VEXDREN-2710 file (C-alpha; in Angstrom, 1 decimal):
% VEXDREN-2710
k/r/px/py/pz
1/MET/-26.5/56.9/-63.5
2/ALA/-22.9/55.8/-63.0
3/PHE/-22.2/54.2/-59.7
4/GLU/-19.7/56.1/-57.5
5/LEU/-17.8/54.9/-54.4
6/PRO/-18.9/57.4/-51.7
7/ALA/-16.3/58.6/-49.2
8/LEU/-16.9/57.2/-45.7
9/PRO/-18.9/59.7/-43.6
10/TYR/-16.3/59.4/-40.8
11/ASP/-12.6/58.7/-40.4
12/TYR/-11.3/55.1/-40.7
13/ASP/-10.6/55.0/-37.0
14/ALA/-13.9/56.5/-35.9
15/LEU/-15.8/53.2/-35.3
16/ALA/-13.0/51.5/-33.3
17/PRO/-13.0/49.3/-31.3
18/TYR/-16.3/48.0/-32.7
19/MET/-15.2/48.1/-36.4
20/SER/-11.5/48.6/-37.0
21/ARG/-9.6/50.8/-39.6
22/GLU/-8.4/47.6/-41.2
23/THR/-11.9/46.3/-41.7
24/LEU/-13.1/49.6/-43.2
25/GLU/-10.1/49.8/-45.5
26/PHE/-10.8/46.3/-46.8
27/HIS/-14.6/46.5/-46.8
28/HIS/-15.0/50.0/-48.2
29/ASP/-11.8/50.5/-50.3
30/LYS/-11.7/47.1/-51.8
31/HIS/-15.0/45.2/-51.6
32/HIS/-17.4/48.1/-52.1
33/ASN/-15.1/49.6/-54.8
34/ALA/-15.2/46.3/-56.7
35/TYR/-19.1/46.4/-56.7
36/VAL/-18.9/49.9/-58.2
37/THR/-16.4/49.1/-60.9
38/THR/-18.0/45.8/-62.0
39/GLY/-21.6/47.3/-61.6
40/ASN/-20.8/50.2/-63.9
41/LYS/-19.4/47.8/-66.6
42/LEU/-22.4/45.5/-66.4
43/ALA/-25.0/48.3/-66.3
44/GLU/-23.5/49.8/-69.4
45/GLU/-23.4/46.4/-71.2
46/ALA/-27.1/45.8/-70.2
47/GLY/-28.2/49.2/-71.4
48/MET/-29.2/50.2/-67.9
49/SER/-26.6/52.9/-67.1
50/ASP/-29.1/55.7/-67.4
51/LEU/-31.4/54.2/-64.7
52/SER/-31.3/55.1/-61.0
53/LEU/-29.6/52.7/-58.7
54/GLU/-32.9/51.5/-57.2
55/GLU/-34.4/51.0/-60.7
56/ILE/-31.3/48.9/-61.7
57/VAL/-31.6/46.8/-58.6
58/LYS/-35.3/46.0/-59.2
59/LYS/-35.0/45.6/-63.0
60/SER/-32.0/43.3/-62.9
61/HIS/-33.4/41.1/-60.1
62/GLY/-34.1/37.6/-61.5
63/THR/-33.0/38.7/-65.0
64/HIS/-29.3/39.6/-64.8
65/ALA/-27.6/38.0/-61.8
66/GLY/-24.2/39.6/-62.3
67/LEU/-25.5/43.1/-62.5
68/PHE/-28.0/42.5/-59.7
69/ASN/-25.4/41.2/-57.3
70/ASN/-23.1/44.3/-57.9
71/ALA/-25.9/46.9/-58.0
72/ALA/-27.7/45.6/-54.9
73/GLN/-24.4/45.4/-53.0
74/HIS/-23.6/48.9/-54.0
75/TYR/-27.0/50.1/-52.8
76/ASN/-26.7/48.1/-49.6
77/HIS/-23.2/49.6/-48.8
78/VAL/-24.1/53.2/-49.7
79/HIS/-26.5/53.0/-46.8
80/PHE/-24.5/50.7/-44.6
81/TRP/-21.8/53.3/-44.1
82/ASN/-24.4/55.8/-43.1
83/TRP/-26.2/53.4/-40.8
84/MET/-23.1/53.6/-38.5
85/LYS/-21.5/56.5/-36.6
86/LYS/-19.1/57.0/-33.8
87/GLY/-20.9/56.8/-30.4
88/GLY/-24.0/55.3/-32.1
89/GLY/-26.3/52.5/-31.1
90/GLY/-28.1/52.0/-27.8
91/THR/-31.6/52.8/-26.7
92/SER/-31.8/56.6/-27.5
93/LEU/-34.0/56.4/-30.5
94/PRO/-35.7/59.5/-31.9
95/SER/-39.3/59.5/-30.5
96/LYS/-41.0/58.9/-33.9
97/LEU/-38.8/55.9/-34.5
98/GLN/-39.3/54.6/-30.9
99/ALA/-43.1/54.8/-31.4
100/ALA/-42.9/52.7/-34.6
101/PHE/-40.5/50.2/-32.9
102/ASP/-43.0/49.9/-30.0
103/SER/-46.0/49.4/-32.1
104/ASP/-44.6/47.3/-34.9
105/LEU/-41.6/45.4/-33.5
106/GLY/-42.6/45.0/-29.8
107/GLY/-40.2/47.6/-28.4
108/TYR/-36.5/48.0/-28.4
109/ASP/-35.5/44.8/-26.5
110/LYS/-37.6/42.6/-28.8
111/PHE/-36.2/44.4/-31.9
112/LYS/-32.6/43.8/-30.7
113/ALA/-33.2/40.1/-30.0
114/ASP/-35.1/39.6/-33.3
115/PHE/-32.6/41.6/-35.4
116/VAL/-29.5/39.9/-34.0
117/ASN/-31.3/36.5/-34.4
118/ALA/-32.0/37.4/-38.1
119/GLY/-28.3/38.1/-38.6
120/MET/-27.2/35.0/-36.8
121/THR/-29.6/32.7/-38.7
122/GLN/-28.8/34.0/-42.1
123/PHE/-26.9/31.1/-43.5
124/GLY/-23.7/32.1/-45.2
125/SER/-23.4/35.6/-46.6
126/GLY/-26.3/38.1/-46.5
127/TRP/-28.0/40.9/-44.5
128/ALA/-30.4/41.5/-41.7
129/TRP/-32.9/44.3/-42.1
130/VAL/-35.6/46.5/-40.6
131/ALA/-37.9/47.5/-43.5
132/VAL/-41.2/49.2/-44.1
133/LYS/-43.6/46.9/-45.8
134/ASN/-47.3/47.7/-46.2
135/GLY/-46.9/50.6/-43.9
136/LYS/-45.4/48.6/-41.0
137/LEU/-41.9/47.8/-39.8
138/GLU/-40.7/44.3/-40.1
139/ILE/-37.4/42.4/-39.6
140/MET/-36.2/40.5/-42.6
141/LYS/-33.1/38.7/-43.7
142/THR/-31.8/38.1/-47.2
143/PRO/-29.0/36.0/-48.8
144/ASN/-26.0/37.5/-50.6
145/GLY/-26.7/41.0/-51.9
146/GLU/-30.5/40.7/-52.0
147/ASN/-32.4/43.5/-50.1
148/PRO/-35.9/44.4/-49.2
149/LEU/-36.4/46.5/-52.4
150/VAL/-37.0/43.3/-54.4
151/HIS/-39.6/42.1/-51.8
152/GLY/-41.9/45.1/-52.0
153/ALA/-40.3/46.8/-49.0
154/SER/-38.1/49.8/-48.2
155/PRO/-35.1/49.2/-45.9
156/ILE/-34.5/51.6/-43.1
157/LEU/-31.7/49.7/-41.3
158/GLY/-29.4/46.9/-42.5
159/VAL/-26.4/45.1/-41.2
160/ASP/-23.9/43.2/-43.4
161/VAL/-23.2/39.7/-42.3
162/TRP/-20.8/38.8/-45.0
163/GLU/-17.6/37.6/-43.3
164/HIS/-15.6/40.6/-44.7
165/SER/-17.7/42.8/-42.5
166/TYR/-16.6/41.3/-39.2
167/TYR/-14.0/38.5/-39.6
168/ILE/-10.9/40.7/-39.0
169/ASP/-12.4/42.1/-35.7
170/TYR/-14.5/39.2/-34.5
171/ARG/-13.3/36.1/-36.3
172/ASN/-16.2/33.6/-36.3
173/LEU/-18.2/35.4/-33.5
174/ARG/-21.0/36.8/-35.6
175/PRO/-23.3/37.3/-32.6
176/LYS/-20.8/39.4/-30.9
177/TYR/-20.4/41.6/-34.0
178/LEU/-24.2/42.0/-34.3
179/GLU/-24.6/43.0/-30.7
180/ALA/-21.8/45.5/-31.0
181/PHE/-23.5/46.9/-34.1
182/VAL/-26.8/47.4/-32.3
183/ASP/-25.3/48.6/-29.0
184/ASN/-22.5/50.9/-30.3
185/LEU/-22.8/51.7/-34.0
186/ILE/-26.3/52.4/-35.3
187/ASN/-26.9/55.9/-36.5
188/TRP/-30.5/56.3/-35.4
189/ASP/-30.8/59.7/-37.1
190/TYR/-30.1/58.1/-40.5
191/VAL/-32.6/55.3/-39.7
192/LEU/-35.2/57.9/-39.0
193/GLU/-34.4/59.7/-42.2
194/MET/-35.0/56.6/-44.2
195/TYR/-38.1/55.7/-42.2
196/GLU/-39.6/59.1/-42.9
197/ALA/-38.8/58.7/-46.6
198/ALA/-40.4/55.3/-46.7
199/ALA/-43.5/56.0/-44.6
END
């Protein structure tokens, strides 16, 4: 299955002031596009271009670093764009999601503190996640392009803490970016959709 760069599900100005047009243009049009272009080339060379994206991510992990890095980052970003929306974030979670956050993550406030902390303490580039593992939600963090798929889990929410995701808007203030993401950007409906698919 050839990788394709998806169009953003909103206008380039839609997430301002929390994520600027300039950040989205660089992050989506240049960085994500490079993962697609390189990933397609490497998948073809590795004889994996007929596999699904998830299969390529899992199969290339630990065996083909170049392909894994690009395929995993493509997977992460396909969802990352959908995990955000204009007027998102905050405490208005769909009831099914709220119940899971209460039972598995200790409620919204503890989720926010632990999720932001996971993003802050991920040294260098990487991601912070909420994932379903063994039927329960847990907060994880991974380096570089790695994601919960290769740890026996299904991601339902992720935030990119590579510098190109926030440096234009927040400079070195990663905590401020993470708080803005949780408070103002998360598309809870998409998180619910992924939760229902994973549960």
